[in-house]
C-alpha positions in Angstrom: 32.3 16.0 24.6 32.4 13.2 27.0 28.9 12.2 28.0 29.9 12.0 31.7 30.6 16.0 31.4 26.6 16.3 31.0 25.9 14.0 33.8 23.4 15.3 36.5 25.7 13.9 39.1 27.7 17.0 38.5 25.0 19.0 39.9 24.8 19.8 43.6 21.3 19.1 45.0 20.5 22.8 45.5 21.0 23.2 41.5 19.3 20.1 40.8 16.2 22.2 39.4 13.7 21.7 36.7 15.6 24.5 34.4 19.2 22.9 34.9 17.7 19.4 34.5 16.0 20.6 31.1 19.4 22.2 30.0 21.4 19.1 30.8 18.9 16.8 29.0 19.1 19.0 26.0 22.8 18.9 26.1 22.9 15.3 26.4 20.5 14.7 23.3 22.9 17.0 21.3 25.5 15.0 22.3 23.6 11.8 21.3 22.9 13.2 17.9 26.6 14.4 17.3 27.8 11.0 18.2 25.2 9.3 15.9 26.2 11.6 13.2 29.9 10.7 13.8 29.0 6.9 13.6 29.4 5.6 16.7 28.2 2.3 17.7 24.5 2.2 17.8 24.3 -0.4 20.8 26.6 1.7 22.9 24.3 4.9 22.2 21.2 3.0 22.9 22.6 1.7 26.2 24.2 5.2 26.9 20.7 6.9 27.2 19.4 4.3 29.4 22.1 4.7 31.8 21.9 8.5 31.6 18.3 8.3 32.8 19.2 5.8 35.4 21.5 8.5 37.0 19.0 11.3 36.5 16.1 9.4 37.9 18.5 8.2 40.9 19.2 11.8 41.6 15.7 13.1 41.5 14.6 10.1 43.4 16.9 11.1 46.3 16.0 14.8 46.2 12.3 13.7 46.8 13.6 11.9 49.5 12.2 8.6 48.3 15.4 6.8 49.2 14.4 7.1 52.8 10.9 5.3 52.0 10.1 1.9 51.2 9.5 2.6 47.7 11.5 0.9 44.6 12.0 2.4 41.3 12.0 -0.2 38.3 12.7 0.0 34.8 10.3 -1.8 32.7 9.6 -2.4 28.9 12.5 -1.2 26.7 13.9 0.7 29.4 14.0 -2.5 31.6 16.0 -4.1 28.8 18.6 -0.9 28.8 17.5 0.1 25.3 16.5 3.7 24.9 16.3 5.4 21.5 16.5 9.4 21.6 12.5 9.5 22.2 11.6 6.2 23.4 9.1 5.7 26.1 10.7 5.7 29.7 8.4 3.3 31.4 8.6 3.0 35.1 7.2 0.8 38.0 7.0 2.5 41.3 6.7 -0.4 43.8 5.3 0.2 47.2 4.9 -2.1 50.4 1.8 -3.1 52.2 -1.8 -3.2 51.0 -2.1 0.6 50.5 0.0 3.4 49.6 0.2 6.3 52.1 -1.6 9.3 50.9 1.0 11.8 51.5 3.6 9.5 49.8 1.2 9.1 46.9 1.2 13.0 46.4 4.8 13.2 46.5 4.8 10.5 43.8 2.6 12.6 41.6 4.9 15.7 41.9 7.9 13.4 40.9 5.9 12.2 37.8 4.6 15.8 37.0 8.5 16.8 37.2 9.2 14.3 34.5 6.6 15.4 32.3 7.7 19.0 32.9 11.2 18.0 31.6 9.4 16.8 28.1 10.3 13.0 29.2 7.7 10.5 27.6 7.1 8.7 30.9 4.8 5.8 31.1 4.4 4.8 35.0 2.4 2.4 37.2 2.4 2.6 41.0 1.7 -0.8 42.4 2.5 -3.3 45.3 3.8 -6.8 44.3 0.4 -8.8 44.8 -1.2 -5.7 42.4 1.7 -6.6 39.9 1.0 -10.4 39.6 -2.6 -9.8 39.4 -2.2 -7.4 36.4 0.3 -9.2 35.0 -1.8 -12.6 35.0 -4.5 -11.0 33.3 -2.4 -9.2 30.4 0.4 -10.8 28.6 2.0 -7.3 27.9 2.1 -6.3 31.5 3.6 -9.8 32.3 6.3 -9.3 29.8 7.1 -5.9 31.2 7.6 -7.5 34.9 9.7 -10.3 33.5 12.2 -8.2 32.0 12.2 -5.6 34.9 15.3 -4.0 36.0 16.1 -2.4 39.2 17.2 1.4 39.4 17.2 2.6 42.9 15.3 2.5 46.2 14.5 -0.5 48.2 16.4 -3.5 46.8 14.3 -5.9 49.1 11.2 -4.9 46.9 12.6 -5.7 43.6 13.9 -9.2 44.8 10.4 -9.7 46.1 9.0 -9.2 42.5 11.5 -11.1 40.9 10.7 -14.0 43.3 7.2 -13.7 42.7 7.3 -13.5 38.7 9.6 -16.7 38.6 8.0 -19.4 35.9 6.9 -21.8 38.6 4.8 -19.2 40.2 3.9 -16.8 37.0 3.4 -17.5 33.5 5.0 -20.9 32.9 7.1 -20.9 30.1 4.7 -22.9 28.0 2.0 -20.7 28.7 4.1 -17.7 28.0 5.2 -19.0 24.6 1.9 -19.6 23.5 0.7 -16.4 24.6 3.5 -14.4 22.8 3.1 -16.5 19.6 -0.5 -15.7 19.6 0.2 -12.0 20.2 2.8 -11.9 17.2 0.2 -13.7 15.0 -2.6 -10.9 15.8 0.0 -8.3 15.2 1.1 -9.5 11.9 -2.7 -9.8 10.6 -3.1 -5.8 11.5 -0.4 -5.5 8.8 -2.3 -8.0 6.4 0.6 -10.6 7.1 3.2 -8.7 4.9 6.4 -6.8 5.9 6.3 -4.7 2.4 4.0 -1.8 2.8 5.7 1.3 1.9 5.2 3.3 5.1 6.3 0.6 7.4 6.2 0.6 11.4 9.9 0.0 12.6 8.6 -1.9 15.7 5.3 -3.7 14.9 5.8 -4.4 11.3 6.4 -8.3 10.4 10.0 -8.8 10.6 10.2 -5.6 12.8 12.0 -5.1 16.0 8.9 -6.8 18.0 9.5 -10.0 16.2 13.3 -9.8 17.5 12.0 -9.1 21.0 9.6 -11.9 20.8 12.6 -14.5 20.4 14.4 -12.6 23.2 11.4 -12.9 25.5 10.6 -16.4 25.0 14.3 -17.3 25.3 14.4 -15.5 28.7 11.3 -17.0 30.0 12.5 -20.5 29.1 16.0 -20.5 29.3 16.9 -17.5 31.4 19.0 -16.1 28.4 19.2 -12.4 28.7 21.1 -11.6 25.4 20.6 -12.8 21.8 24.2 -14.4 22.1 23.0 -16.7 24.7 20.8 -18.6 22.4 23.7 -20.0 20.5 24.7 -21.8 23.7 21.4 -23.5 23.8 21.7 -24.6 20.4 18.9 -22.4 18.6 21.0 -20.4 16.7 24.5 -21.0 15.1 27.1 -18.1 15.2 26.4 -17.0 11.5 22.5 -16.7 12.5 23.3 -14.8 15.6 25.6 -12.3 13.8 22.7 -11.8 11.0 20.1 -11.3 13.8 22.5 -8.9 15.6 23.1 -7.1 12.2 19.5 -6.7 11.4 18.6 -5.7 14.9 21.4 -2.8 14.7 20.1 -1.7 11.2 16.6 -1.2 12.2 17.8 0.6 15.5 19.9 3.0 13.4 16.9 3.8 11.3 14.7 4.1 14.3 17.4 6.3 16.1 17.6 8.5 13.0 13.7 8.6 12.7 13.5 9.9 16.4 15.9 12.4 15.7 14.4 13.6 12.4 10.9 14.1 14.0 12.0 14.9 17.7 9.2 12.6 19.2 8.9 9.0 19.8 7.0 7.5 16.7 8.2 4.3 15.0 6.2 5.0 11.6 8.5 5.4 8.9 6.3 7.7 6.9 6.8 9.3 3.3 7.4 12.8 4.7 10.5 11.4 6.9 11.9 8.8 4.8 14.0 11.5 2.7 15.2 13.0 5.9 16.2 9.6 7.6 17.8 8.5 4.4 20.0 11.4 4.3 20.8 11.2 8.0 21.8 7.3 7.5 24.1 8.5 4.8 22.4 7.1 1.8 23.4 9.1 -1.3 22.0 9.6 -4.8 19.9 12.0 -6.9 16.2 12.5 -6.5 14.6 9.5 -4.8 17.7 7.1 -5.0 18.6 7.6 -1.1 15.0 6.8 -0.2 14.8 3.8 -2.3 18.3 2.3 -1.1 17.3 2.9 2.4 13.9 1.3 1.9 15.4 -1.6 -0.1 18.0 -2.5 2.6 15.1 -2.1 5.1 12.7 -4.6 3.3 15.7 -7.0 2.9 16.5 -6.7 6.7 12.9 -7.7 7.7 12.6 -10.4 5.4 15.8 -11.9 7.0 14.4 -11.1 10.4 11.0 -13.0 9.6 12.7 -16.1 8.1 14.8 -16.2 11.3 11.9 -15.7 13.7 9.7 -18.3 11.9 12.8 -20.7 12.1 13.3 -20.1 16.0 9.6 -20.2 17.0 9.6 -23.6 15.5 12.3 -24.9 17.5 11.0 -23.4 20.5 7.8 -24.9 19.7 9.5 -28.3 19.8 12.0 -27.4 22.8 9.3 -25.7 24.9 6.0 -27.4 24.3 7.4 -30.8 23.0 5.7 -30.7 19.6 7.8 -32.9 18.0 5.4 -34.4 15.2 4.5 -38.0 15.8 3.0 -38.5 12.5 6.2 -38.6 10.2 5.6 -39.9 6.7 7.5 -40.3 3.7 6.2 -38.7 0.6 9.2 -39.2 -1.6 12.6 -40.6 -1.5 13.9 -37.4 -0.4 11.1 -35.5 1.7 8.8 -36.5 4.4 6.0 -34.8 6.3 6.2 -33.6 10.1 2.6 -32.9 10.6 1.8 -30.5 8.0 5.4 -29.3 7.5 7.8 -30.5 4.8 11.1 -31.8 5.8 14.0 -33.0 3.8 15.2 -36.7 4.8 18.9 -35.7 4.2 20.4 -33.1 6.0 23.0 -32.2 3.2 20.3 -32.8 0.1 20.4 -29.2 -1.2 24.1 -28.5 -0.9 24.5 -31.8 -2.9 21.9 -31.3 -5.4 20.6 -27.9 -6.0 17.9 -29.1 -7.9 16.3 -30.7 -5.1 15.3 -27.1 -4.1 13.0 -27.0 -7.0 11.5 -30.6 -6.0 10.9 -29.5 -2.6 8.4 -26.8 -3.8 6.9 -29.1 -6.7 6.2 -31.6 -3.7 4.5 -28.6 -1.7 2.3 -28.3 -4.9 1.6 -32.1 -5.0 0.4 -32.0 -1.5 -1.9 -29.1 -0.5 -2.3 -30.2 2.9 1.4 -28.9 3.4 1.4 -25.2 5.3 5.0 -24.8 5.5 8.7 -26.1 5.8 10.2 -27.6 8.8 12.9 -25.6 10.8 15.7 -27.9 10.0 14.8 -27.9 6.2 14.3 -24.2 6.2 17.8 -23.8 7.7 19.3 -26.1 5.2 17.3 -24.1 2.5 19.0 -20.8 3.8 22.7 -22.1 3.8 22.2 -23.8 0.5 20.8 -20.5 -0.9 23.7 -18.5 0.1 26.2 -21.2 -1.2 24.9 -21.6 -4.7 27.7 -21.2 -7.2 25.2 -20.1 -10.3 21.7 -19.0 -10.8 19.0 -22.0 -10.3 17.8 -21.2 -13.7 21.0 -22.0 -15.2 20.7 -25.6 -14.4 18.4 -27.7 -17.0 16.9 -29.7 -14.3 15.7 -26.7 -12.2 14.2 -25.0 -15.5 12.5 -28.2 -16.2 10.9 -28.2 -12.7 10.1 -24.8 -12.5 8.1 -24.9 -15.5 6.5 -27.9 -14.4 5.6 -25.8 -11.3 4.2 -23.2 -13.3 2.1 -25.4 -15.1 0.7 -27.4 -12.2 -2.7 -26.1 -11.1 -1.5 -25.4 -7.5 2.0 -24.2 -8.6 1.7 -20.4 -8.3 -0.3 -20.6 -4.8 1.4 -21.8 -2.0 4.5 -22.9 -3.5 5.2 -19.7 -5.2 4.3 -17.6 -2.1 7.1 -19.8 -0.1 9.6 -19.4 -2.9 9.1 -15.7 -2.7 9.0 -15.6 1.1 12.4 -17.8 1.3 14.4 -15.9 -1.4 14.2 -18.8 -4.0 12.7 -16.6 -6.5 15.7 -14.4 -6.1 18.1 -17.2 -6.2 16.2 -18.5 -9.4 15.8 -15.4 -11.5 18.5 -12.6 -11.4 16.1 -10.2 -12.7 13.8 -11.1 -9.5 16.8 -10.5 -7.3 17.2 -6.8 -8.4 13.6 -6.0 -7.5 13.5 -7.6 -4.0 12.7 -4.6 -1.6 12.6 -2.2 -4.4 10.2 0.5 -3.5 8.5 3.3 -5.6 8.4 6.6 -3.9 4.7 7.5 -4.8 1.4 7.2 -3.3 0.1 4.8 -5.9 1.8 1.6 -5.3 1.2 0.4 -1.8 3.8 -2.5 -2.0 7.4 -3.0 -3.1 7.9 -4.1 -6.8 8.6 -8.1 -5.9 5.5 -7.9 -3.4 3.3 -6.4 -5.9 4.1 -9.2 -8.4 3.7 -11.7 -5.9 0.3 -10.4 -5.1 -0.6 -10.3 -8.8 0.2 -14.0 -9.2 -1.8 -14.8 -6.2 -4.9 -13.1 -7.9 -4.3 -15.0 -10.9 -4.3 -18.3 -8.9 -7.5 -17.3 -7.4 -9.1 -16.7 -10.7 -9.5 -20.7 -11.0 -11.4 -21.0 -7.7 -15.2 -20.9 -8.3 -15.4 -18.4 -5.4 -13.9 -15.8 -7.7 -17.1 -16.0 -9.7 -18.4 -13.7 -6.9 -15.8 -10.9 -7.4 -14.3 -11.4 -11.0 -16.9 -13.4 -12.8 -15.4 -12.8 -16.2 -11.9 -13.5 -15.3 -12.7 -16.7 -13.9 -14.8 -17.7 -17.1 -11.8 -16.6 -19.1 -9.3 -18.1 -17.2 -10.6 -21.4 -16.8 -10.8 -21.7 -20.5 -7.1 -20.9 -21.3 -5.1 -24.0 -22.8 -2.0 -22.6 -21.3 -2.4 -20.7 -18.3 1.3 -20.8 -17.3 1.8 -18.2 -20.2 -0.2 -15.7 -18.2 2.1 -16.6 -15.0 5.3 -15.9 -16.8 3.8 -12.5 -18.2 3.1 -11.9 -14.5 6.3 -12.6 -13.4 8.1 -10.3 -15.6 5.6 -7.4 -16.2 7.3 -5.1 -13.7 10.6 -7.0 -13.4 12.6 -4.2 -15.0 11.3 -1.3 -12.6 14.2 0.6 -10.8 16.4 0.1 -14.2 17.0 3.1 -16.5 14.6 2.9 -19.6 10.9 2.0 -20.2 10.2 -1.2 -17.9 7.7 -2.5 -20.0 10.1 -2.6 -23.1 12.8 -4.0 -20.7 10.9 -6.6 -19.3 9.7 -7.7 -22.6 13.2 -8.3 -23.6 13.6 -10.1 -20.4 10.4 -12.3 -20.8 11.6 -13.4 -24.1 14.9 -14.6 -23.2 13.3 -16.4 -20.3 10.8 -18.2 -22.6 13.7 -19.1 -25.1 15.8 -20.6 -22.4 12.6 -22.7 -20.9 11.8 -24.3 -24.1 8.5 -22.3 -25.2 8.1 -22.1 -28.9 8.3 -18.9 -31.0 4.7 -18.1 -30.7 4.3 -18.4 -27.1 7.4 -16.5 -26.4 6.4 -13.6 -28.7 2.8 -13.8 -27.0 4.4 -13.6 -23.5 6.9 -10.6 -24.5 3.9 -8.8 -25.8 1.9 -9.1 -22.8 4.8 -7.6 -20.7 5.2 -4.8 -23.2 1.4 -4.0 -23.4 0.5 -4.9 -19.7 -0.5 -1.3 -19.1 -2.4 -0.9 -22.4 -5.7 -2.1 -21.4 -6.2 -0.2 -18.2 -4.8 3.0 -19.9 -7.4 2.8 -22.8 -10.4 2.1 -20.3 -9.7 4.6 -17.8 -8.1 7.4 -19.8 -9.7 7.1 -23.2 -13.3 7.4 -24.5 -14.1 3.8 -25.0 -17.4 4.8 -26.6 -15.8 6.3 -29.4 -15.4 3.4 -32.3 -11.9 4.7 -33.1 -10.5 4.1 -29.7 -12.0 0.4 -29.6 -11.1 -0.1 -33.0 -7.6 1.2 -32.7 -7.4 -1.0 -29.3 -8.5 -4.1 -31.2 -5.9 -3.4 -33.8 -3.2 -3.4 -31.2 -4.6 -6.7 -29.6 -5.0 -8.7 -32.7 -7.0 -11.8 -31.6 -9.1 -13.0 -28.7 -6.3 -15.1 -27.1 -4.4 -11.8 -26.3 -7.4 -10.1 -25.3 -8.3 -12.8 -22.7 -4.7 -12.9 -21.6 -4.4 -9.2 -21.1 -8.0 -8.7 -19.5 -6.9 -11.2 -16.8 -3.2 -9.6 -16.3 -4.9 -6.3 -16.2 -7.5 -7.1 -13.4 -4.9 -9.1 -11.3 -2.3 -5.9 -11.7 -4.9 -3.5 -10.6 -6.2 -5.5 -7.7 -2.3 -6.1 -6.6 -1.4 -2.4 -6.8 -3.2 -1.5 -3.2 -6.0 -2.4 -1.1 -8.3 0.3 -2.2 -7.9 0.4 -5.9 -10.1 -1.7 -7.3 -14.0 -0.9 -7.5 -16.9 -1.7 -9.5 -16.3 1.4 -11.7 -13.1 0.2 -13.0 -14.6 -3.2 -13.1 -17.4 -2.1 -15.5 -15.0 -0.1 -17.8 -12.8 -2.9 -18.4 -15.7 -5.6 -18.9 -17.2 -3.0 -21.5 -13.7 -2.6 -23.4 -13.6 -6.2 -23.3 -16.7 -7.0 -24.9 -16.7 -4.2 -27.5 -13.1 -5.5 -28.6 -14.2 -9.0 -28.8 -17.0 -8.0 -30.9 -14.9 -5.7 -33.2 -12.3 -8.9 -33.5 -15.3 -11.1 -34.2 -16.9 -9.1 -37.0 -13.3 -8.2 -38.4 -11.4 -5.3 -38.1 -12.1 -4.5 -41.8 -15.8 -4.2 -40.9 -16.3 -1.3 -38.4 -19.5 -1.0 -36.5 -22.4 1.0 -38.4 -22.9 3.9 -36.0 -26.2 4.8 -37.5 -27.4 1.1 -36.9 -26.6 1.6 -33.3 -28.5 4.8 -32.9 -31.6 3.5 -34.3 -31.4 0.4 -32.0 -30.9 2.7 -29.2 -34.0 4.8 -30.0 -35.9 1.9 -30.7 -35.6 0.4 -27.3 -35.7 3.7 -25.7 -39.2 4.1 -27.2 -40.4 0.8 -25.9 -39.4 1.7 -22.2 -41.2 5.2 -22.6 -44.2 3.6 -24.2 -44.4 1.2 -21.2 -44.7 4.6 -19.1 -47.3 6.1 -21.1 -44.8 9.0 -22.3 -46.4 10.6 -25.7 -44.8 9.5 -28.8 -45.1 12.7 -30.3 -43.5 14.7 -27.6 -40.6 12.3 -27.5 -40.2 12.7 -31.3 -40.1 16.5 -30.8 -37.6 16.3 -28.0 -35.2 14.1 -30.0 -35.4 16.2 -33.0 -33.4 18.7 -30.7 -30.7 16.2 -29.6 -27.7 15.6 -31.7 -26.7 12.1 -33.0 -23.7 11.7 -30.5 -26.1 11.5 -27.5 -28.0 8.5 -28.8 -24.7 6.9 -29.6 -23.2 7.3 -26.0 -26.0 6.5 -23.7 -27.9 3.4 -23.1 -31.5 3.0 -23.9 -32.3 3.0 -20.2 -30.7 6.4 -19.9 -32.1 7.7 -22.9 -35.5 6.8 -21.7 -34.8 8.3 -18.0 -33.5 11.4 -19.3 -36.2 12.0 -21.8 -39.1 11.5 -19.4 -37.8 13.7 -16.7 -37.0 16.4 -19.4 -40.5 16.4 -20.5 -41.9 16.4 -17.2 -39.7 19.3 -16.4 -41.3 21.1 -19.4 -40.5 25.0 -19.7 -39.2 25.3 -16.3 -36.1 27.6 -16.5 -34.7 26.2 -13.7 -31.7 23.7 -14.3 -32.8 20.0 -14.1 -30.6 17.9 -11.9 -31.0 14.2 -11.8 -29.0 11.6 -9.6 -29.6 8.0 -10.5 -30.7 5.8 -7.9 -29.1 2.7 -9.3 -25.4 2.5 -10.0 -24.3 3.1 -13.8 -21.2 1.5 -14.6 -20.1 1.2 -11.1 -20.7 4.9 -10.0 -23.4 7.3 -9.8 -25.1 9.3 -12.7 -25.3 12.8 -12.2 -27.5 14.2 -15.2 -27.8 17.9 -15.8 -30.1 19.8 -18.4 -30.3 23.5 -18.8 -29.4 26.4 -20.7 -25.6 26.4 -21.8 -23.6 29.0 -19.9 -20.0 29.8 -19.9 -18.1 28.2 -17.3 -20.5 25.3 -16.6 -18.1 22.3 -16.3 -16.0 24.1 -13.9 -19.2 25.1 -12.0 -20.2 21.4 -11.6 -16.7 20.4 -10.8 -16.6 23.0 -8.0 -19.9 22.1 -6.7 -19.1 18.2 -6.8 -15.7 19.2 -5.1 -17.5 20.8 -2.2 -19.5 17.8 -1.6 -16.3 15.5 -1.3 -17.3 13.6 -4.5 -14.8 12.4 -7.3 -15.6 12.8 -10.9 -14.6 9.8 -12.9 -16.2 10.4 -16.3 -17.8 13.2 -18.0 -20.1 13.3 -21.4 -20.7 17.1 -22.2 -23.2 17.4 -25.0 -25.3 20.4 -26.1 -28.5 20.2 -28.0 -29.4 22.2 -31.4 -31.3 24.6 -29.3 -28.4 25.4 -27.2 -29.3 23.2 -23.9 -26.6 21.0 -22.4 -27.1 17.5 -21.7 -24.2 16.5 -19.2 -23.6 13.2 -17.7 -21.2 12.8 -14.7 -20.3 9.7 -13.3 -19.1 10.2 -9.7 -18.0 8.2 -6.5 -17.6 8.7 -2.7 -14.0 9.0 -1.7 -14.6 5.4 -0.7 -15.0 4.2 -4.2 -18.6 3.5 -3.8 -21.7 5.3 -5.5 -23.4 8.2 -3.9 -24.7 7.4 -0.3 -28.6 7.8 -0.7 -29.0 9.8 2.4 -26.6 12.4 0.6 -28.6 12.5 -2.7 -31.1 15.4 -1.8 -28.1 17.8 -0.5 -26.1 17.3 -3.6 -29.1 17.8 -5.9 -29.8 21.0 -3.9 -26.3 22.2 -4.1 -26.1 21.5 -7.8 -29.1 23.4 -8.6 -28.0 26.1 -6.4 -24.4 26.5 -8.3 -25.9 26.3 -11.8 -27.9 29.3 -11.2 -24.9 31.4 -10.5 -22.5 29.4 -13.0 -19.8 32.2 -13.1 -19.2 31.8 -9.1 -16.7 29.3 -8.3 -15.8 28.1 -5.0 -12.4 26.4 -4.6 -11.8 24.6 -1.5 -8.8 26.0 0.5 -7.9 22.6 2.0 -4.1 22.3 2.2 -1.9 19.4 0.6 -2.0 16.1 2.9 1.5 15.6 4.3 1.8 12.8 1.7 1.0 15.0 -1.3 3.8 17.7 -0.1 6.7 15.2 -0.6 6.1 15.5 -4.2 6.4 17.8 -7.4 4.6 16.8 -10.3 5.2 19.2 -13.1 2.3 19.9 -15.1 2.5 18.4 -18.4 -0.1 18.9 -21.5 0.1 16.2 -24.6 -2.0 16.6 -27.6 -2.9 13.2 -28.9 -2.7 12.3 -32.7 -6.6 11.7 -33.5 -8.3 10.8 -36.6 -12.0 10.5 -37.3 -14.0 8.0 -39.1 -12.5 6.8 -42.3 -9.1 8.5 -41.2 -10.8 11.9 -41.8 -9.6 14.9 -39.8 -10.9 14.6 -36.2 -13.8 17.1 -35.1 -12.2 17.0 -31.7 -8.8 17.6 -30.2 -7.6 15.1 -27.6 -5.6 16.5 -24.7 -3.9 14.4 -22.0 -3.1 16.3 -18.8 -0.6 15.3 -16.1 -0.4 17.5 -12.9 -0.3 17.2 -9.2 -3.4 16.3 -7.5 -4.6 19.1 -5.5 -7.9 20.2 -4.1 -10.3 21.7 -6.7 -8.0 20.9 -9.6 -10.7 19.9 -11.9 -12.5 23.1 -11.3 -9.6 25.1 -12.0 -9.1 23.1 -15.3 -12.5 24.1 -16.2 -12.1 27.8 -15.6 -9.2 27.6 -17.9 -11.0 26.0 -20.7 -13.3 28.7 -20.4 -11.1 31.6 -20.6 -9.6 30.1 -23.6 -12.9 30.1 -25.3 -13.2 26.1 -25.5 -16.0 23.7 -25.5 -15.4 20.4 -23.3 -17.1 17.4 -24.8 -15.6 14.4 -23.0 -13.6 13.9 -19.9 -11.9 10.9 -18.2 -10.7 11.7 -14.9 -7.8 9.5 -13.3 -5.7 9.7 -10.2 -2.7 7.8 -10.0 -1.1 8.4 -6.5 -0.3 11.8 -5.8 -0.6 12.7 -9.8 -3.7 13.1 -12.1 -3.6 12.0 -15.7 -6.8 13.3 -17.0 -8.1 13.0 -20.7 -10.3 15.8 -22.3 -12.0 15.9 -25.7 -12.2 19.9 -26.8 -13.4 21.8 -29.6 -13.5 25.8 -30.3 -16.8 27.6 -29.3 -17.4 27.1 -33.1 -17.1 23.2 -33.0 -13.7 23.1 -34.8 -10.5 21.5 -33.4 -7.7 23.4 -32.0 -5.0 25.1 -34.1 -1.4 24.9 -33.2 -1.1 28.4 -31.9 -4.5 27.4 -29.8 -3.1 24.5 -28.5 0.1 26.3 -27.6 -1.9 29.0 -25.6 -4.0 26.5 -23.9 -0.6 24.6 -22.7 0.7 27.7 -21.6 -2.2 28.8 -19.4 -2.6 25.3 -17.8 0.9 25.1 -17.0 1.0 28.5 -15.4 -2.2 27.8 -13.6 -1.5 24.3 -12.4 2.1 24.1 -11.4 2.5 23.2 -7.7 4.6 25.0 -5.3 7.9 23.2 -4.1 7.0 20.4 -1.3 6.6 22.0 2.0 5.7 25.6 1.1 2.0 24.8 1.1 -0.5 24.6 4.0 -0.2 22.7 7.2 -0.3 19.1 8.4 -3.4 18.4 6.4 -5.1 15.1 5.9 -3.1 12.0 6.7 -5.2 9.8 4.6 -3.4 10.7 1.4 -6.8 11.9 -0.4 -6.8 15.5 -1.7 -10.7 15.2 -1.4 -11.0 14.9 -5.2 -11.3 11.6 -6.1 -9.7 8.0 -6.1 -9.1 6.3 -9.2 -6.5 3.9 -10.9 
């Protein structure tokens, strides 16, 4: 159907009713959708909606009789540029003459705007005279920008011409001031996104490299040169034809994504959220199985915004010189090939990189040598872009480039600013073929906040910061270990390759280890160093998995980990890599709890390595030492030694092994004070324990006790991270839980009393479980994580049969999950002895140590029965079938963890 057949101009005045206009708008929107699906030119579609709105508004303006008044209807904002996506805001300026608006006319304008709202149009309007426009525009750069790109629709033309005259640069926002303001505006906007374009839920307009960055260029060019299109910038020498086509191609792709997004959600939102990405990818024609279409679309998106950001930076530099005259006067040579223009590095020869590709690496080595350099001059950036695209081989294939790359990795500042710029300008992708594959590679999950390449870049920056004395405050052990490394470049290479095989079929750790080994051999590392780097890549998850998903207070776990690590150099490198990796995954992942676990595992392993793996620690000595120190603490509090001995005779040896002397003394003093009181004893530590709050429970053992505690803590929105479940000889439990607030902090002091009271009440009714009915968040509903149960092989001390059965559970993170798991254990007649609770984005990977009620490990038949019941109880409903919109913060109210 021709769009003209849907036009309001076909309606006579008496039929220009609200209902008819709604019908025409609905049919026009359907026509737009159909033409988009048919592959019509996106520029024409965006312009067509703007033209359609012009016509509708003109007809309604005439119907209200405004054509006979001194009013002017003007389009501003995106509508002023003639760019309207399906649900873009329709920004209007109604201009009146004189000092005040006639009251009757004002009421009619209100009726006009109300009608537009009734038509479900997203209208933003202002009613002003010219002097008010100028006053508002001088105070606000956004208003000023709208006025500068204002477009006449209908009404009194003289009013529009008067506004145009008043907003000329000689009267209103001279181009120099306008440029400074728009550049500052862009800088502040980028800061809101932490300076990165690679978040997994980007904003199409405001993201660095998004549509706003293209509009900023157009606004500045329009203000200074009168350029009304991107193409006109080529005539002023700022863009060459290839760059113009590139910028237009980027804009068109972003427009297509935005157009599809508006159609998919039926509203004008520019956030490409998880729950929208799959639909948008399908609408844009991306194909594949599973998450393939989403990952393809997002990869194209990230590559697009990187290109926009690069062109934006280059052009703003050129504008700075042309508009503000900021051509650096303090030009000084720093080598035969490079000079500094202010704090920007510039190639002396405009053909340098094309003639000698190794000069690209020399550029970044010079940046490492001169820390005062903050960026690359626009002329050199343009040359770098052109050379990058005309390379006939990978840079690593050139011996001189390999030498320079290794020199850069070995330089104290090499993986700081130089590597950041190499990542930003696509040089890492031109150097390493494997890196080229991960540029813009997203992972469709709730765990990784960045693309694979951006995550790796952030990991390398974390490693670079370990050398800085300021890191003593945040990562003291990393600072101490890193500054003692003889060859820190080995850690940098391992970091570079740790995730480089993401997106390929197979285990990315194994595939990455092969790539790392080949890289090391190609770059002249010896056999030992090459194998060490490959080992780090292959095992880069080992320490985090062991610390957060295993019982590190079990000597066998530490011994097994130490045997895999082999020596202290491997341990040092793995520890630094692990901390940097966790901190680079997302901005909320690191907390004191994780830091404490990793440090304790580090020191326990270091001790095991130093005393020799063939000499395991004597646990009886450790128990006696813990008891001795606890007695000293209790003696200072004047606690009777006879009472302590009587109490401890009821405790099993494991209790003294798995608690510190301070914990033992605290528990003992409180239990003795509690006396024969039949009520449960609940203690909440005032000081953080291993980065979290310790909750200690002492009461008669009852069925379903773990599930009861988990349910009560869930009701208080606390996240369990660790649990030690123990019982005394006389049937009392001595259970310790480490819990955190959803923010990752210990329990807020003002909540302690209410949490303690809730636990005491729940423990008096242990069979009564209260599971929260909170729906899954919009993010969680995009994922289906099948419940998977794995029973881990385990031997006790001296390779004898283990006393416990170790179970690892993977499932979708849902409200009340831990309580439901505990209920299943109770139904199966099992005792829980320890738990490690880990959330990885949308899924949990929890670890449990279990026995039968008789204290025996589970038989094969019992394991199969438990697995079947867990799978039946926990398997999620398909995405989209549970709850309503739910929380928008990606948390289920259970916990945040690595």
